[in-house]
N, C-alpha and C positions, 0 to 999 in steps of 0.2 A: 504494500500500500504506500503510495508515494506522497511526498509533501504536497504535490499539486492537488491531490484529492482533498487535502485539508483546505487549501485555498479555494478550490472550486465549491466546496461545501459551504464555507463561510460566505462567499459571494452569493450563492444560491439562497442562503438563509436571509440575506439582506434584501433580496429582490423578489421574494415570494409575494404574490398577491394575497391580501388578507381575505380570510373566509367571511362570507356574509351570511348571517342567519336572521331570518325574519321572525320576530316574536309574534305570538298570537295577537290579532288585532280586534278591536271593538270600537266602533264609531270612529274609525280612522286613527285610533291611538293604541299604543301597547296596552294589552289587558293587565290589570293589577295581578300580581303573583297569587293573591288570595283566590282569584277566580279560576286559575288553572291548577291550583294546588290539589293534588290527589285525583286528577281526572283519569289517570291510568291505573287507579287502585280499585279493586272490588271491595269497597268498604261495607261496613255494616249498614250504612244508609242505603247503598245500592242493593244490598241483599234484602233489606226489609221491603224495598219497592218491588222486587222481582220474585220473592218467595211467598207462598201462602202463609198467613199469619201463624197457624199452628206449627208449620215447619220451622219458621224463623224463631218461634218461641222455644222449640226443642233445641235448636242450635245454641241459643243464648244460655239455656240451662246446661248445655254441654260445656260451654266456656266457664261456667261457674263450678264445674266439677260435679254436677248433680246427676249426670247420666252420660252414656257414650252414644255416639252417632249410630243410628240404625240405618238399614238399607234404604228405606223410603226417604229419610232426611238426606242421606248422602246423594242419592240419585237426583233429588230435587235441587240440591245445591249445585251439583255438577252440571245439570241442564242449564240452570240460571247463569252459572259462570261461563259456560260455552257460548250461550247467546250473547252475553255481555262482551266476551272477548272477540267473538267473530264480528260483532258490530264495530270493533276497533281494529279490524284487519288481521286478527289472529288466524294463523293456519296451523300452528303447532302448540303443544303444551309441554311443560317440563316440571319435574320435581327438582327443586333448587335446594341443595343441601351443602353442609360445611364439613367435608372430610378432614381428617387429621393431617393436612398438608399445607396449612396456611392459605387456603384458597377456597373458592366455591366450586361446585360441580353441577352439571346439568346434562341431561340427555333429552333431545327433542323428539317427541312423537306427534305424528299428524292426527288431526281430528278425522281424517279420511278413513272411512270403512266401506268395504264392499258387501252388499247385501245380495244374496242369491235367492231367486225364486224360480219355480219351474212352471212354464206355460206350454201346455200341449206337449209335454215330454222333453222340452228343451230348457236349458238353464238360461235365465236372464239375470245379468249382473247389473246392479244399480249402485252408483257411488253416492254415499251420504256422509254427512258430518255427524259424528257421535262422540259423546264423552260421558261415561258411566260413573256412578258413585264409586265403584271399585277402583276405577282408574284414578279418580280424585284422591281416594284414601291412601293408596299405596302403589309403589312401582318396585321393580326388581333390578337394580344394577348389579354388577359383578363385584361382590365384596372382596374377592381375593386380589383385585387390582388396585386397592386403596390401602394405605397404611393401617395395619391392625396390631402391630407389636406382638405377633405370634398367636393372636387369638384365632386367626383364620389362615389356612394354607391354600395353595393354588387349587387343590382338588376340592376344597370346601368353599365354593364360590358364591353360594346363595346369600344375599343380603336384601334388606328392604328399606325403601324410603317411605316414610309415613307422614302425611299432611299434618303440619303444626297448625291447629285450628286457631291459635292465638295470634298468628301472623297473617295478615290479609294477602290474598292473591293479587297479582298485578300483571300488567302487560308491558313489555319492552319492545322497541322497534327492532325488526329483523331486516332481512335483505329485500330489496325490490318493493318497498312500500308495505311489506307484511309486518306482522308482529307475532310475539310468542307470549302465551299465558304462563306465568311463573307461579308455582305452588310451593311456598316455603315448607320445608320438610326436615324431619330428623332422619338419621341413617343408622340402622341397627343390623346386627348379624342375624343369621338364621336362628341362633339361640337367644336372641334378645339383648346381647351386649351392645353398648354404645360404641359406634365406630365414627362418631362425629363430635363436633364441638357443642352443638345445640342441645343434645339430649341431656348432658350433664348440667348445662346451664339451666335448663328447665327444672331439673331435679333440685338444684341448689336454690333456685328462686322459690320453689314451692316450700322447701324446708325452712328458709328464712321467713317467708310470709306466714307460715303456720306458727312458728315459734314466736314471732313478733306479735301476732294477734293474741296469743295466749298471755304474753306479758302485759299487753294493753288491757286484757280482760281482768287481770289481777289488780291493776292500778286505776281503772276507770269505773266509777259507780255504775251499777246496773241500770239506773234510771237516767243516766247522763244522756242528754238529747243528741249529742254528737258522738255517741258510742261507736267505736270503730268496728266495721264488719269485714274490711279487706285492707291488707297491707301489700304494697308492691315496691319493688326497687326502681329507681330512676337512674338514668345515665345520659350524659352528654359527652361525646368524644371529639376532642379537638384534634383534627387530622392534619399533621404536617407532612410536607412532601417537597421534592424538587421538580422543576420543569426545565428541560434543556431542549435544544434543537434536535429533532429526530435524525436529521442527516448526519450531524456530528456524532450522535449516539451510535449510528451504524458503523462508524469507523473505530469504535472502542470495543474490542472483543470482551474485555473484562466487564464493562457495563452490560453488554448484551447477555453474557452468560451468568454472571454472579450478582448483578445489580449494583456493584460498587467498583470504583477505580482501584485496581491493585497496584498501579503505578501512577506517578504524577505528583508534581510539587506545586505549592501555592504560588500565585503571581504576587508581585509587589503589593498590590492592593486587593484586599478580599473583604473581610468583615471588620477590620480593626478600626475603621472610622465610625462605626456604629450608625451608618446612614441608610442601611437597607430596611431595618425593622420599621414597619408602618410607613415606609416610603411609598412613592407613587408606583402603582402596579404597572409593569410594562404593557403596552397596548395589545400585543398579541396574546399575552398571558391573560389580561383582563377579558379579552374577547372569548378565550377558551373557558375561563371560569364562569363567565356570564352564561354561556351556552350550557355548561354543566349544571349550573343552578336551575336553569329552566327545565332541563330534563329531570332533575331531581325533584323539583316542585311538582311536576306531573306525577311522579312516583310517590308523592306524599312525604318526601324527606325535607324537613324544615331547616334548610341551611340559613343561618342567621348572619354569619360573619365571614369576611374574606380579608386577608391582608398579607403583606410581605412579612416573612420571618427574618431572623437575624442574619443568616448566611446569604450570600448572593445566590440568586436563582431559587431561593427557598420560600415557600408560601404556606398558608394555613387556611383551612375552612373549618367552621364550627357550627353545629346545629343547635336548635332549641332542645332543651332536655325532654326526654320521653320515657315512657315505660321501658325498662332496661332490655327486655327481650326484643322489642321492636327496634330499639336504638342500635342493637348489635346488627340486626339485619340491615338497617339503614346505613350503618358505617360501611358494611361490605358493599352495599350498592353504591355508596359514594365513591369508594375506591375504584369500582368497576367502571362507573360512568366517567370519572376523571380520566381513567386510562383510555377509554374509547374516544372521548371528545378531544383529548390532547392529540391523538393521532390525526383527527380531522384537521387540526390546526398545525400539522407538521411538527408537533412537539412530542416529547417523551416524558411521562411522569415517572419519577423514581421514588419508591416507597421504602427503599433500604434505609436502615437506621443511620448509616454512615457512608453515603456514596462517595464523599470527598474528604480526604484526610486533611486536618488542620482547620476546618471550619465546623460550625455546629452541625450536629446530626439531627435527625427527625424523631419525634416521639408521637404517641397517641395518648394525650392526657385524658384520663377517664374520670369524669366528675360524677361521683356516685352518692346517692342518698336513698332514703326510704320515705314513702308517702302513704297516705291513707285514702280511703274512698270518700272521706269528708273534705279532701283538698288540703290536708295538713301535711307539712313537711316535718317528719319526726326529728330531723337534725336542724331545725330552725331554733336558734337559742332565744329568740324574742328579745325584748328590751331588758328583761330581768332574768338572765340565764341562771342565776344562783337559786331562784325559786321555781324554775321550770324543770320540775323533777322528771317529767316524761322525756324531755330533751336530754337531761343528764344521764338517764338510764341508757338511752340508745347511744349516747356519746361514749360512756365508759365501756359499753359492750363492744364498740368498734375498737377502742383502745385495747381491750382485753384480747380481741381477735388478732390484732397486729402484734401484740406482745407475745402471745402464745405461738403464733403461726407466721411470724414475719419471714422466716426462712422459706416457708411454703409460698408466700406471696412473691418472694424473690425467684423461686423456681418458676412461677407462672409468667415471668417476664424474661426468662433466660432464653437466649439463642445465640448462635454464632455471630449473627449480625448485630444484635443489641449489645453484645460484649464490647464492641468498638465504641459504643456511645456511653454506657453506664460508667460513672466514675471518671469521666474525661473532662472535668471542670466545666461541664455544660449541661450535665444531666445528673440525676441522683446517683450516689454511690451504691455499692452492694450491701450497705447497711440499711435495713428498713426501720425507720423511726417515724414519729408523728409530730407534726408542727401544729400547734393550736393557736398561737398568738398570745400576746401579753394579757389581754383581758380574760380569756377563758383560762389561761394558766393561773391567773390570780384567783378566779372563781374556784377552781379545783383546789388550789392551795388553801384557800380560806375554809372550804368545807372540810378538808383533811385536818386542818389545825383547829377546827371548831371556833372560828372567830368571824367577825363581820368582814365582808368584802371591802377592800380598800382600793377603789378605782383610782384615787388620786396618786397612789404609789406607782401606777403604771401609766400615768399621764392621760387618764380618761375621765372626762367630766360629762355625765349624761345630760342630754337635753331632750325635750319632746319633739321628735321629728318623725316624719312618716316612715322612714326606713330605719328604724331601730339602731341607728348608729349615733354619731355625734356630728355637730355642725362644724364645718371647717371654714374659717373666714380667710379669704384670699388677700385681704388688705389692699384691695383695689376697688375704688368707689363704684365703677360701672360694671363690676363682675359680681354675680350673685354668690351668696353663701352656698356651699355644697354639703351634701351628706357624706360623712366619712364612715367607712365600714368598721365593723367591730374588730377586725383583725387586719394586720398588714399581710403582705404576701411573702412567703419564703420560697424563692425559686429553686433553692438547693435541696429542699425536702422531698423525699420520695412519696410522702403521703401527708398532704397538708390540708388542714381545715380552712376553707375559703368562704366563710360567712354562713352558709347553710348546707354545705356538702363537703365531702372529702375529694380531693384531687389526687388520684393515683398517677403520678407523673413518670413512673419508671417504665410504663408499658411502651413497647416498641411500635414504630409507625406502621410496619408492614404486617404485624400479627393481628389476628382476630382478637377483639376484646373478650370473646367468649370465655377462654380459659382463665385469664386473670380475674374476671368477674365471678366465675364459678367458684374459684378458691376463696375470694373475698366473701361472697355470700355464705359459703359453708362455714368459714371461720367465725363470722358474726353470728350465724345461727347457733353454733356451738357455745359461744360466749353468752348469748341470750338464754340458752338452756340452763347454764349455771346460775345466771342472775335470776331466772324464773324460780329455780329451786330455793334460792335464798329469800326471794320475796315471799314465797308461799310459807316458808318457815317463819319469817318475821311477822306475817299477818296473822298466823295462827287460825283461830276460828272466825275472825272478822270477815265480812263479805268481801272487802277489798283491802289492800295494803294502805295503811294510813300514811300521811306525809312523813311522819317520824320513821315508820318502817322503811319507806323508800329512801330517805336520807341515810339511814343506817347502812343500807346495801350499797348506795352510791359511794359512801365514804370508804367502804371496804375495797371497792374496785378502783377507786382513785389511788389508794395506797398500793394495791397490787400492780398497777400498771404505770407507776411513776417513772420507771426506768426507760420506758419506750418513748417518753415525751422529750423532745429536744427543740429548742428555739434558736439555736445558733447556726453557724455555717457548716453545712453537711459536707462541703468540699475540703474542709481543713484537716490537716494531720492530727490536730488536737482532738477532733471528734472521733477519729479512728481509735485513738488511745482511750478516750473516755468511753466509747461504746464497748470496748473490750472489758473495761472495768464493770460495766453494767450487765455484762453477759449477753450482749447483742451480737449476733453472727455477722461477720463481714465476709460475704461470699462474692468473690471477685469474678470467677469464671463459671461458665455454664455447666460443665460436667459435675462440678461440686454442687451446684444449685439443683440440678436434676435429682441427685441422690436424696435431697431433702423431701422429695415426694414420698419416699419409702420410710422416712424416719417414723418410728413407732407411733409417736403422738400425732403426727400429721395423718398417717395412714388410718389410724383408729378413728380420728375425727371424721375423715371423709367417708369412711364406711358407716360409722354411727349415724351420720346425717343422711345416709341413703343416697349419696351422690355418686360414689364409685363403689363397685364391687372389687374384691381382691384381684380377679383377673384383669378387670378394666384398668385398675391403678398400675399394675405391673406392665400392662400393655402400653399405657401412656408413657411410662418411664422409658421403655425400650424404644418407642417411636421417637422420643425426644433425643436420646443419645445417638440413635442411628442417623437422624436427620442432621444433628450437629456434625457428626463425623463426615457425612456425605457432603455437607456444605463446605467444610474446610478442604476436603480432598478435591472437590471441583475447583475451588479457588486456587489451590496449589497447582493443579494440572493446567489451569488457564494461564497462570503466571509463567509456568515453564514454557508453554507454547509462545507466549508473547515475547519473552526475553530472548528465546532462541531464534524465533522467526522474524522479530521486528527490532528489538532494542539492540542486540549485539550486531546484527548486520548494519544498522545505522552507525554504530560506533566504529565498526571496522571500516566502513566507507569513509568516515571522517578522518580516521587515523591515516588511511591511505592517502587522502587528499593532502593532509598535513605533511606526510612524508615526501610526497611528490613535490609539494611547494618548497619544503626545506631543501630538497636535493636540487631543485631548479635554482633557488637562491644561491646555493653554494656554487653551482656551475657558472653562474654569471658574476660571481664575486661579491654578492650582497649578503649581509649578515642574516643568518637564518635562526638566530637565537629565539625570537618569539614563537616561531613554529615548533622548534625543538622543545622549548619549555612546555608548551601546551601539550605536545605529544607525550612528553615525559610525565605530565600530570595525569593524562588520560590512561596511560598504559597500565599502571597498577590497578586502577578502578576496573578497567575492562577485564584484566586477568583474574582479579578476585571475583568479579561477577560471573565470569565463565566457570570458574572453579566451583562457586557456591551453587549455581543453577544446576550444574552437573551432579553435584552431591545431592541436591534436593530431588532431582529426577530419579536417582538410584534409591534414595530413601523411600520415595513413593512406591517404587517397585517392591521393596521389602515390606512396606506397609500393607500391600495387597494380600500378604500371606496371613495377616492377623484376622482371625475370625470372631474373636470375642469383641462385642461392640463397646463394652465398657473400657477395655484395654485400648481399643482403637480410638475412641473419643478422647481418652486421656493423652494418647500419643499425639493426636492432632493438636490438642490444646497446648501441651507442654513442649513439643518438639517441632511440629510443622509450622505453627504460627510464628514462633521466634525466628525460624529459618527464613520464612517469607518476609518478615520485617527487615531482616538484615539485607536480603536481596533487594528489597524496595529502596532502601537507603542508597545502595550503589546505583541502581537504575535511575533514581531521581537525580543523583549527582551528574550522571551522563546527560539527562535531559537539560540540565542547566548549562552544560558545557559543549555539547555537540551542536553543530550548526543547525539552526532552525529549519533550513531548507532540506535537511536530510531526515528530520525527525518525523516518523510516520504517524504518530498518534495525536489526535486533537488534545491540546493542552488545557489546563484549567481556565486560563484566560478566555479561550474560545468557548468553552462549555458554559462558563458563567455569564458571559456578556452578549452572546449572540441569541437572545430571545426577544 
C-alpha cells in the first residue's frame, strides 16, 4: 500500500459531496421529533387498537406475570403484528437476540408461505403472507454456532429464541424500500440454559424488583395511599465513540481487524489544548448524527444529547432514562444505527474502548436507579436526605452491594479492550469504590455518630428551591441565580452518586450493558435481602418497621460499608495504598477479574438470587477467558503481519535511499554526515524491531500448542501484550523518522482531522 493511496484518500475525503437527507415534512416544515417518535414500534397503543379487547387484556396480564400466553392470544398478536409490519413495507421477520459475543444476532424469515390445494386432481399452489403465534413465540437457531462455554457441543445444536414480551417489536429499513419486523428475544439451549445476555438480565431484574417490593412493604403503612405495587430498575447509557473517514479506515488493517490502532504515534496537537470537548461538531459528523437521531426516534429511542468528547474525533450521544430492560435494547440499537448511518456518510464508527493510544478512550457510562409504579425514584434523596429513610435504605443497600461484590462488578466490565482504558488516568481504576459527595457523606457520618447533620461543615446552606439543591449566585447582575446540585461530580470514581442515581463509569463502550447491569442488580438484590431480614427482626410484631427501626438498620449498614466510600482522586497512588488498607481489591487485568466470577461468595450470591445456575456461571467464565485470549492473539497476528509486510519494508526502503544518497554525496565530494547519522540512528531500531517481531511470531506458534484456556489467557496477558508494547514503541519511532512519502499507513493526524 503506497503513500499515494494515503494522499488520494485524504483528497477524496475532502471533496466528497455531502449526503442529503430529507426529514419528514408537515405543512412545508420539518415535523417535530415528538410526532415521528416511535412510528416504527409496535407499541402497546398500537396493539390495543388492533387486538380484540379480551386478547389485549390477557396480554397485559401476561406482562404482569399473572399468566402465560396461550395459543389464541399468540396467534392474534402475531396476525396484528404482521398486518402492522406489512403496512410499513415488511417482507421478513426476525428474532433479534444478544448472544454471548458482544453483538446482536438475527436470522430473517419471509412472511411468504405456499398454500397447496387440489382442484380436479391437480395441485394448485397459492402464495400468501402468514405469521403464526408459534413463529412469534419462538425460533430455532443453531446453538452450537454461538459461544456456550462448553454447555453445548457441535452435535448438540438445538437452541431456541423466545419472544421477550416486555420489549416491543419494531421494524427497521431493509434493502430496496422493504423493511424487517424485529422481535426482541432471549436465547436458550435445548435444556433451558441461558446462552445470551438478556435472559440473565431479566432474571436479575425480577429478583431485584421482588426483593425491593418486599422491603417497601415492610416500611410503608398498609393504608398508605401511594403504597408501592411495582419496582423496576432504570438506566441511561451515555455512549461514547469515535468517527473517522471510512476510506482512511480501509487503509488501516489493525482498525479493520481489531478495532484499534496497534501502531501509530500522537501528532503534535491532539487533546492537550482541551478544545474539543463540547466544541463545534464537524459538519459531516453532525449530518450523520442528525440522521441517526431521526432513525432512532422512529424506533422509539429517546436520544437527548449529542456533543464532542475530549479526544479528537470522539463524540457522545445520551438518551433519556428508561426502564432498564428497554434501555439495554435501545443502547444496542443505537450502536447498530450509528454504524449503518456512518457508512452512508462515508464515515466509520469505532466503539473500541481505546482505538488510539495517548488520547482518551471511550466508555459507556451506565446511570442506574430504581423507581416505583407511583413515579418515585427510590434513590432521590429529596431536600432532607437525613430523614428520608426509604432513600437511605436503598442507598446503603447499593453501598453494601458494591462493598461485598465490587470485584464481581469489576469482572463485569473486564475485557481485553477495556484493559487499555481502565486505570489510564482517564477512566476509573481497577478498584471499585463509591463516591457520594460531601453532603451525603456528612449525612451518613452524622447518622453513624448519632449527632445532628452539620451542613455548614461541608459548605452547604439549604434554601427552598424547586430542585432540592442550593442556590448559586453568579455575582453578575444580569445573570440569574442557578440551582446547585446536592453533590459535585467525581470523574475519577468508578461508581458515583450523581444526584438521584449511580453512574457506573467503568463499563466499556463496545460491550453490552446487559452483563454489568445483571451483576449490579443481583448484588443489590442480595444486599436488600439482608436488610429485609434485619428490618423484619427490628419491627418484631409491629405491622411495619417504625422510623426508629429503620434508622437502626440504616446505621448498621453505614458502618458496615464505610470502607467502600471514597471522595478523593481515584487516579492517585495514595488511593491504591489506602484501598489496600481497606481491603478493597485492585484488579488490574482481565484474567484476574474473570476469576472473581467463581469466587465462592460471588458464585453463591448469583445462584441464590436465581440469576445463574452453576453450569451457566462456569460457562460465562470460560467464554470470557476464551474471548480474551482470542482477542489478544488476533491483535498479535495482525501486528506481525503489519510490521513484516508494511513497516519494515518502508524502513528498508528509506535506509536504502539514505545509503544511496550518502554514497552519491561521497562520490561527488560532498559531506554525507547527515545521511550517515540518520542511517546510523535508524539501523539499531530496524534491527531490534526485526528481531522482536520474529521472536513474537515464533512465540505465537508455540502458543498455539496451549490448550488450557486459563493458561492461554494468562500467557496472552503476561507475555504477549508486553511483547506487543515493546514492538509498538520501535515501530512508532520509525514512523517519526522514516520519510512520510514512504510510510504506508494513515497517521493519527489524518485519522483525527479528516472528518
